C-alpha positions in Angstrom: 52.9 122.3 92.1 55.1 121.8 89.1 58.6 120.4 89.2 61.3 122.2 87.4 62.3 120.4 84.2 65.4 118.4 84.4 67.7 117.8 81.4 68.7 114.2 80.6 72.4 115.2 80.7 72.2 115.7 84.4 70.5 112.4 85.0 72.6 110.3 82.7 76.0 111.9 83.3 78.7 109.5 84.2 80.4 110.0 87.6 84.1 110.2 87.4 86.0 107.6 89.4 87.2 109.0 92.7 90.9 109.6 92.6 93.0 108.4 95.5 96.6 107.5 95.6 95.9 104.2 97.3 99.2 104.3 99.2 97.4 104.1 102.5 95.6 100.9 101.2 98.9 99.4 100.1 100.4 100.3 103.5 97.5 98.5 105.3 97.9 95.5 103.0 101.6 95.3 103.6 101.0 95.4 107.4 98.5 92.5 107.0 100.2 90.4 104.4 103.9 91.4 104.2 106.1 93.3 101.8 106.2 90.5 99.2 102.4 90.7 98.7 102.6 94.5 98.6 105.2 94.4 95.8 103.1 91.8 93.9 99.9 93.9 94.3 101.6 97.2 93.4 103.1 95.6 90.3 99.7 94.6 89.0 97.6 97.6 89.9 98.0 99.7 86.8 97.3 96.8 84.5 94.2 95.7 86.4 92.9 99.3 86.6 93.2 99.6 82.8 91.5 96.3 82.3 88.5 97.0 84.6 88.1 100.7 83.8 85.4 100.3 81.0 83.2 98.1 83.2 83.8 100.3 86.2 82.6 103.3 84.3 79.5 101.5 83.1 78.4 100.2 86.5 76.0 102.0 88.8 77.7 103.9 91.6 76.8 105.0 95.1 76.3 108.7 95.8 80.0 108.7 96.7 80.9 107.8 93.1 82.2 104.4 94.2 81.0 100.8 93.7 78.6 99.1 96.0 79.2 95.5 97.1 77.0 94.1 94.4 78.7 96.1 91.6 82.2 95.3 92.9 81.3 91.6 93.0 80.0 91.7 89.5 83.1 93.6 88.2 85.5 91.2 90.0 83.5 88.2 88.6 83.8 89.6 85.1 87.5 90.4 85.5 88.5 87.0 86.8 86.3 85.1 84.4 87.7 86.9 81.3 91.4 87.2 82.3 92.1 84.1 84.3 89.1 81.9 83.5 88.5 81.8 87.2 85.0 81.4 88.6 85.6 82.5 92.2 83.1 81.2 94.8 81.5 84.3 96.3 81.9 86.4 93.1 79.4 84.7 90.8 75.7 85.1 91.3 75.0 81.4 91.2 72.1 82.0 88.8 70.4 84.4 91.2 70.2 88.2 91.1 73.4 90.1 92.0 72.8 90.9 95.6 74.6 93.0 98.2 76.7 90.1 99.5 80.3 91.4 100.0 83.0 90.4 97.6 85.3 90.2 100.6 83.7 87.0 101.7 86.3 85.1 99.6 88.9 86.1 102.2 87.1 83.9 104.8 88.5 80.8 103.0 92.0 82.2 103.2 94.1 82.6 106.4 94.4 86.3 105.4 91.1 87.4 106.9 92.7 90.7 108.0 93.1 91.7 104.3 89.4 91.0 103.9 88.7 93.3 106.8 90.6 96.1 105.2 88.5 95.9 102.0 85.3 95.4 104.0 85.9 98.5 106.0 86.3 100.5 102.8 83.3 98.9 101.2 81.1 99.6 104.2 82.3 103.2 104.2 81.9 104.8 100.8 82.2 101.8 98.6 85.3 100.9 96.5 87.1 103.2 94.1 88.6 102.0 90.9 92.0 101.6 92.5 90.6 99.8 95.6 88.8 97.4 93.3 91.9 96.8 91.3 93.9 96.3 94.6 91.3 93.7 95.7 91.8 91.8 92.5 95.6 92.0 92.7 95.5 90.9 96.3 93.4 87.8 95.4 95.8 87.0 92.6 98.8 87.3 94.9 97.2 85.1 97.5 96.3 82.5 94.9 99.8 82.5 93.6 101.2 82.0 97.1 98.7 79.1 97.7 99.6 77.5 94.4 103.4 77.8 95.1 102.9 76.2 98.5 100.8 73.4 97.0 103.5 72.7 94.4 106.2 72.6 97.0 104.1 70.1 99.0 103.6 68.0 95.8 107.3 67.8 95.4 107.7 66.8 99.0 104.9 64.2 98.8 106.3 62.7 95.6 109.8 62.6 97.1 111.2 64.5 94.2 113.8 67.2 94.3 115.4 66.3 97.7 118.8 66.0 96.0 118.5 69.5 94.5 118.6 68.1 90.9 116.0 68.2 88.2 113.4 65.4 88.3 113.2 62.8 85.5 110.0 62.1 83.6 108.7 59.7 86.2 109.4 62.3 89.0 107.5 65.0 87.1 104.5 62.7 86.6 104.6 61.9 90.4 104.6 65.6 91.2 101.8 66.3 88.8 99.7 63.4 90.2 100.3 64.6 93.8 99.5 68.2 92.9 96.3 67.2 91.2 95.2 65.1 94.1 95.8 68.0 96.5 94.1 70.4 94.1 91.0 68.2 93.7 90.6 67.4 97.4 91.0 71.0 98.8 
């Protein structure tokens, strides 16, 4: 028996990223997180898609043309490390090989577990498209922004600054920064 010769072009061809509108994903995220998060996510989608597209194209894909859990973890790790200098627990490989652990595990730390379930369901199905991966990154940015804003408000409250509605003096700003850093380091 002889196998028919195969050309390298068929083996090495790049799969085009699946095209989906993503509106259903945004609708699900709005239901889980609220309209404010949807607007924040939607505002960042195109920019994040453009930023991750070269890496997305270079990564191995599932037969569906979408990213596996390991590939999406790697892509998100690269994106956050290069754009935000964030090293997100659950995205880095910790010195080990990139395994199939889900990138949605970062949602377990947040109170927004339902958002993680939305992405997990898609990842378990056919993998993540370019738009879904960008939406996952935008969702995490939005949640981090909300968490930081809440921490800053709490720092103002703990420092007793801003109760009168005016701007704090230098000592008040230092008290807020100290309170914020204590909260940040002990979380």
